[in-house]
Phi, psi and omega in degrees: 000150180276170185298322181298318180290320178296320178296318178299319178294317179298319179296315179297321180289323179298326179298332178262013177075034185241149180244136178241132180231139170271125186234157174278136184300317182294321178294322179293320178297316180295316182292331184273352180299132178079009178239174176298333183288349178295341176295341181272000185305324180291341180265356182272086180214144176069191179300136189216137172238141180251127181246123182236139177215148171240013179258214181288111182296321182298317179298318179297314181296322178299317179298314181295315182294318178297318179294321179294327177294323182278337184236106185292341180289337182272135180228128175270113184273313184196171178210158174244129178222119181054038177081005180248140179279128178249136175273181185301318181295320179292324177296317178296325177294321177297323180295336180277348180291150173291163181293167182301318181297319180294318179296320178295319177298319178295318179298316179296322179294325176291316181295324179283326183295325182296308178296325179297316178296320179297316179297319179297317180294315181293328181276349182293321181295308178297323179298317178297319179296318178297319180294320178295315179296322178294318178296321178296319178297315180297322179294317179295321179292325181288335179282338182275000000 
């Protein structure tokens, strides 16, 4: 890839709080020895860029996958997530996930929905009793 495309990718990655480094393969192999990253040694061949993030992983993967779709020269070989090696298909699956904020919002809506439903069910019995008593009162008033 030319410098303009690499710069465009770096700018897009910086917006998601991610850092991209061009690294020498031998240095990466030496640095990864004895770590979880040593599982990636078979993928360390040819021109290589290393993308690191401590922010939202899904957002970073979405940027990379979208950029790879637009630029045929870029190939996502593998990724490491929580110490596990992901292949290209798994990386694409991560890109399809909603962002962290959306997942947290969905979880909160589920957590809030359970007590709300419980309160609705528990209040239905007294509400029904009040409605029956009100109907009985109206019937007695209409007879007088």
